[in-house]
N, C-alpha and C positions, 0 to 999 in steps of 0.2 A: 456119445455117453461117457467114454473114458476122460475126455477133456472136461466135461461138465463135472464129473466126480472130482477131478483134479482140483478144479476151482473151488468147489465146496469143501474140500479137504484143507483149504488154506484159511479156515475160519479164525484160527488163532495166530496167523502169521501176517495177514494183510488186512486193510480196512474193508468194511462191507461194500463201501462205494467203489472200490477197485474191483472187488468181485462182480458187482453188479455191471460195471462197465465192460468187463471182459465177456460176461454173459451176453450183453447186448451186441457186442462186436461179433460174436460168433453166431447169434441168431440172425443178425443182418446178412452175414456171409452165407449162411444156409439158405435164407430166403432168396437172395439174389442168385445164388448158384442154381437153386431149384428152378427158378424162372428161366435162367439161361438153358437148361436142358429141355424144358417144356418148349421154349421158342425155337431152339436149334434141332430138336428132334421131333418135329411136329407130326410126322407120319407114323413113326414107330419108336417107342422108347423102351428099350430093354435095360432095365435098371441094373441088373446083375452084370451085364456085359459092359455097360458104361463104367461101373465101378471097377471092373478088372482092366478096362482100357485106360482109365484116367488116374486111378489111385496110385500106382508106382511113380508116375511123372509128377503129380501133385505133391507127393512126399518129397522128391527131389527139389522141387521149386519152393516148397515151404521151409526147407533147410538151407536154401542158397540164395533166396530173394535179398537178404540183407547185404550179401557180397555182389550180386549181379546188378541190382538197381543202380541207376545213374540219375543225376539231376535232382529235381525237386521230390520225386518218389523216394529216393534213397534218403534225403534229409528228413522226409516225414517218416519213414521207417525208423530212423535213428531216434527221432524225438519221441515216438511212441514207445520204442524199446526202452529208452532211458527212463521215461515215465514209470512203466510197469516194473522194471527191474529195480529202480530206486524205491519202489513201494513195497519191495519185499517178494515180488513174484519170482519163482525160479526161472533161471536163464532160458531153458528150453520152452517153457510155456510163454514167457514174455517174447521170445523170438517168434513164436507162431502167431500170437495175438497181435503183435505189432505189424504184422504183415497181412492182416485180413483184407485190406483194401486191394493191396497188390496181388494177393492169393486169388481173388476174384478174376483178375486179369489172366491168371495162369490157364483158365479154360480156353480162352482165345489163343493164348501162346501155344498150347499143346496142339491146337487145330492147325495153326500155322506151321508148326514144326512138322506135322504129319503130312501137310500138303506139299511142303517145299523140301523136306528132308533135312532141314538145318538143325542144329543143336539148339536145345532149349535156351542156353545162355546167350546165343546169338539173336534168337527171337526176342528175348527180353531186352537186349540191347536195342534192337530195331524199334520196339515199342517205346522205349524210353527216348530215343532220338526223334521219333515222330511227334511224341507228346510235347517235348521241349521246342522243337523247330517249328511246328505247326501250332503251337500254343493250345493244344487240345486238353492239356491238364486244366487250364484256366476254364475252358468251355465246359469240360465236364463238371467242374465245381459249380459253375453257374447253373447248369442244368439241375444238379442236385438241390441247389438252394432255391429253386423256384418255389414260390408259395402255392400251396394247393388249397383252393376254396371250395372245390366241389369234386364229385366223382369223376366228371369228364376231364378235369385238370389233372387228376391223379393218373388217369389212363394216358393222357397226353405226355406227362412227364416220364412215365415208364416207357412209352413208345419212343421218346427222344433217347432214352438210355439204351433201349435195344438197337435202335438204328446206329447210334454212335459205336456200340460194340461191333456191329457188322462192318461198319466203315473203316474203323481202325484196323480190324483184321484184314480187310482187303487191301488197305494201304501197306500194312506190314508185309503181306505176301508179295505184292508188287515190289517193294524195297528189297527184300531178301533175294528175290530172283534176279536182281541186278548186282547183288553184292559179290565180291570175290575176296578170298582169304587174305589177299595182300593189302588191302586197304581197310581203313576204319569205317564203322558203319556211318559216321558223320561225313566222311568224304564220299561214301556212297550216295548219301542224301543229297549232297551238293550235285553229283552227276544226275541223280533221279530228278531233282528239282528242275534242272536245265531242260529236261525233256518235257516237264509238265508246268513250265514256269507260269504260263498264263492262267491255268486253273488254280495253282497254288496262290498266286498273287490275288486272284479274285477272292479265295477263301480268306486270306490275311486281311484283305481290305474289308471284307465283311465283319470279320472280328473286331477290326478297328472301329468301325461304325457302332458295333454292339457295345464295345467298351465305353464309347463316348456318349452314348445315349443317356438322357436324364433319367429315363424309366425303361426298364426291360420288361417285355411281356411275352406271352406265349407265341404270339404272331411272328415276332422277331426271331425266335428260336426255331420256329417252323421253317422260315425261309433260310436261316443258317444251316440247319441240318439238310435241307435240299441242296445247298451249295456244297457241302461236304460230300453229299451223295454223288453229285456230279463229278467231283474230283476222284472219289474212289471208283465210280463206274467207268470213268475215263481210263484210269490206270489198269483196270481189269480187262477192259476191251482191248487196250493196246497190248497187254500181256498175252491175250488170246491170239491176236493176229501175229505176234512173234512166234508163238509155239506152232501155229498153223503152218 
């Protein structure tokens, strides 16, 4: 409510289209975050407890994403921030709204940090490295761009997003658990990939086929999601055998 009021109070300072765009960004974030909690807390959802657990860390991430992001997400954040700030939006509000896409990612980041004991900044770095090196940013954008013609396709697209969230979280956990503070996350990824090279190459080959296809449809993304699931599951099982 405070953010909504802040946007409305800018009536005489920014254009109405900019205000509407910010409101839509925040609505989308709330919708996606609500779905995340419903999917990840199926058996029991204690709203107050989740707010207490997540709010302090979400605040840290919202204030630091612009500094911690790397690669294409960092450029996306800068482009969006520049647009809002140049449109007259105050710096703090522009910083927050520019990071709505990345802020949704913070829910998974917080879960990985809790599971691994890693700092939030290092988990964000792991997400960025995986996104760039496994081309998952491109894949996520293509999933979002899928045309929805009926209710079942809408459900399928949401299921793709849910599956992708889980798989990226599993991969980030696997990567973090092999990382040591003396190396960069990118160097850690190189070591990690050597261990799972066959599964990683299968995933990258799948993406190559998907990119070169004349037309992309839901069946192709179903197969691709399954391939990524195999990779994520393989790293999870391997991690379990190491800890056992």
